[in-house]
Structures are given as structure tokens and as C-alpha cells.
C-alpha positions in Angstrom: 0.0 0.0 0.0 2.7 2.4 0.9 4.4 1.9 -2.4 1.3 2.9 -4.4 0.9 6.1 -2.4 4.6 7.0 -3.1 4.0 6.5 -6.8 0.9 8.7 -6.6 2.9 11.4 -4.9 5.6 11.3 -7.6 3.0 11.6 -10.3 1.2 14.5 -8.8 3.8 17.2 -9.7 3.7 16.1 -13.3 -0.1 16.6 -13.4 0.3 20.0 -12.0 2.9 20.9 -14.6 0.6 19.8 -17.5 0.6 22.6 -20.0 -1.3 23.6 -23.1 0.0 25.1 -26.3 -1.1 28.6 -27.2 0.0 30.3 -30.4 0.1 34.0 -30.9 0.2 36.0 -34.2 2.7 38.8 -33.5 2.9 42.0 -35.4 5.6 44.6 -35.2 8.7 42.3 -35.2 11.2 43.1 -37.9 14.3 41.1 -37.0 15.8 38.2 -35.1 16.6 40.4 -32.1 12.9 41.4 -31.9 12.0 37.7 -31.7 14.6 37.1 -29.0 13.4 40.1 -27.0 9.8 38.8 -27.2 10.9 35.3 -26.2 12.6 36.6 -23.1 9.5 38.7 -22.2 7.2 35.7 -22.5 9.6 33.3 -20.6 9.6 35.7 -17.6 6.0 34.7 -16.9 5.9 31.8 -14.4 4.8 28.5 -16.0 5.6 29.6 -19.6 8.0 28.2 -22.1 7.9 30.2 -25.3 9.6 30.2 -28.7 9.2 32.9 -31.3 9.9 32.5 -35.0 10.5 35.7 -36.9 9.8 34.0 -40.3 6.3 33.1 -39.4 5.8 35.9 -36.8 4.3 33.3 -34.5 5.0 32.9 -30.7 4.4 29.3 -29.6 3.8 29.1 -25.9 3.6 26.1 -23.6 1.7 27.5 -20.7 0.7 26.2 -17.3 -3.1 25.9 -16.7 -3.2 29.2 -14.7 -1.7 31.3 -17.5 -4.2 33.3 -19.6 -3.9 34.5 -23.1 -4.5 38.0 -21.8 -1.3 37.7 -19.6 0.6 36.6 -22.7 -0.8 39.4 -24.8 0.1 42.0 -22.1 3.7 40.7 -21.9 3.9 41.1 -25.7 2.6 44.6 -25.6 5.0 45.5 -22.8 7.8 44.3 -25.0 6.6 46.7 -27.7 4.7 44.4 -30.1 1.1 43.4 -30.7 -0.4 39.9 -30.5 -3.6 38.0 -31.0 -4.3 34.4 -30.3 -3.8 32.3 -33.4 -7.0 30.5 -34.4 -6.9 27.5 -36.6 -8.9 28.0 -39.7 -10.5 24.8 -40.8 -11.0 23.9 -44.5 -14.4 24.9 -45.9 -14.5 21.4 -47.3 -15.1 19.2 -44.3 -16.5 16.2 -46.2 -14.0 14.3 -48.3 -16.7 13.2 -50.7 -17.5 16.9 -51.3 -13.8 17.5 -52.2 -14.0 14.7 -54.8 -17.0 16.4 -56.4 -15.2 19.8 -56.5 -12.0 18.4 -58.1 -13.5 17.9 -61.6 -15.0 21.4 -61.5 -11.7 23.0 -60.6 -10.0 21.0 -63.4 -12.6 22.2 -65.9 -12.2 25.9 -64.8 -8.4 25.6 -65.1 -8.8 24.2 -68.6 -11.3 26.9 -69.6 -9.0 29.7 -68.3 -6.0 28.3 -70.2 -8.0 28.0 -73.3 -9.2 31.6 -73.1 -5.6 32.7 -72.5 -4.4 30.8 -75.5 -7.2 32.1 -77.8 -6.8 35.7 -76.7 -3.0 35.6 -76.8 -2.5 36.0 -73.0 0.3 33.8 -71.9 2.4 33.9 -68.7 
């Protein structure tokens, strides 16, 4: 019995450290030093591990459960930038069968636009 309680006690801190991924779209960054500055600002928040990529202008944050998006956004603003939570945009085609039906239509439209371009003399 005592052995099981010891395992439970060891597992408890890991559950408390469970984090979630938050991505922020950041504006105002122009260079690698901007990204590093923002990374430092975010990592100063307790329970946060952040990385910032200048190429995509996205801050990826692993945050403890008590950390809010608003706290992250305020840290970004204090560092001199703007941020908004990145929201995944799902494809308008949710049904794979629907995608199969649209495929031939797209092919027909491409063929028609190429034909019009050739006939009128517009080429790329």
C-alpha cells in the first residue's frame, strides 16, 4: 500500500505541470533580435516556455493551466509588439466526398481559363 501512495505522490507534480499550447500571431517584429526580446519577455512569466519565430511571426507558448492568453498578450505589448491568439482555420471542405466532387469542376475551370488565355494571346 505504501508503495502505491509513493507513486501517486511522484505523479502529482507532473499533473500540476501539465501545459497547453497557445500560439500568438505577433505584429511589429522586424528582426531576429525582436523575436529574442519577445521570447525573453514571455519566458519571464511563471509557467511559460515560449519560442518565437521571426519568419512566421508566431509565438508558440507552452503555458501552465493558470496562465491566460491575456497575460501573454500584455507581456507582448510591454515588449513593444502586438499579439492576438492564433485561431486554426478549418477547411471549408469538411466532407472528403465533397472535395472529390469539386475536383473535376476545378480542373474544368483551369482548362477553360487556359483555353481563353491561348485564344486571346495572353500567356504567362
